[in-house]
Legacy VTK file of the C-alpha trace (Angstrom):
# vtk DataFile Version 3.0
C-alpha trace
ASCII
DATASET POLYDATA
POINTS 87 float
107.940 102.143 63.609
105.856 99.498 65.335
103.414 97.520 63.229
100.007 97.002 64.865
98.825 93.490 65.546
96.835 92.040 62.589
93.737 91.553 64.744
93.709 95.262 65.555
94.031 96.271 61.907
90.804 94.445 61.148
89.075 96.349 63.927
88.664 93.364 66.248
89.735 93.267 69.835
92.189 90.617 70.967
90.028 90.014 74.017
87.010 88.952 71.965
88.105 86.664 69.138
85.525 85.899 66.472
84.101 82.411 66.750
82.981 80.818 63.523
80.417 78.515 65.066
78.170 81.053 66.784
75.986 81.820 63.753
75.955 78.172 62.727
74.667 77.117 66.133
72.202 79.999 66.424
70.529 79.530 63.038
70.271 75.762 63.303
69.039 75.887 66.905
66.364 78.443 66.036
65.124 76.403 63.087
64.959 73.170 65.052
63.319 74.862 68.037
60.708 76.431 65.757
59.952 73.060 64.207
59.721 71.297 67.574
57.467 73.975 69.070
55.261 73.893 66.008
55.039 70.129 66.357
54.063 70.392 70.002
51.641 73.283 69.711
50.122 72.815 66.265
50.418 69.152 65.389
47.147 69.209 63.441
48.444 71.978 61.204
51.564 69.944 60.424
49.502 66.965 59.271
47.599 69.025 56.684
48.290 67.832 53.146
50.093 70.364 50.994
50.160 68.359 47.768
49.781 64.634 47.229
51.039 62.728 50.247
53.323 65.563 51.386
52.264 67.185 54.649
53.067 70.681 55.862
55.453 69.246 58.468
57.417 67.360 55.831
57.547 70.460 53.621
58.887 72.540 56.527
61.549 69.959 57.302
62.509 69.899 53.635
62.835 73.691 53.682
65.305 73.421 56.560
67.765 71.340 54.524
69.003 74.279 52.388
69.282 76.436 55.513
71.386 73.775 57.250
73.588 73.378 54.168
74.030 77.153 53.906
75.065 77.567 57.536
77.393 74.556 57.307
79.093 76.049 54.232
79.469 79.419 55.989
80.927 77.699 59.047
83.361 75.736 56.905
84.559 78.872 55.095
84.903 80.810 58.350
86.973 78.059 59.960
89.202 77.871 56.884
89.753 81.645 57.016
90.589 81.539 60.714
93.076 78.721 60.167
94.571 80.633 57.265
95.018 83.688 59.489
96.748 81.608 62.162
99.284 80.244 59.674
LINES 1 88
87 0 1 2 3 4 5 6 7 8 9 10 11 12 13 14 15 16 17 18 19 20 21 22 23 24 25 26 27 28 29 30 31 32 33 34 35 36 37 38 39 40 41 42 43 44 45 46 47 48 49 50 51 52 53 54 55 56 57 58 59 60 61 62 63 64 65 66 67 68 69 70 71 72 73 74 75 76 77 78 79 80 81 82 83 84 85 86
């Protein structure tokens, strides 16, 4: 009896392989675009002091660091899984 291809068993088509970097690029691009647009359109709001010498813009940039680290970790795990499946 013929054994189906491993890609088909997981419910994925061979014509559309999963690419690990799509979510990584999308999330990081959206966050950076949001920050740039906010800087262009509401620069006064970004200079408002949140606490001490920390401005809203600096706080928003600081909030992006965990998001970037999270997407980078997900990308790294996805690439490792794909390489594992190829071996």
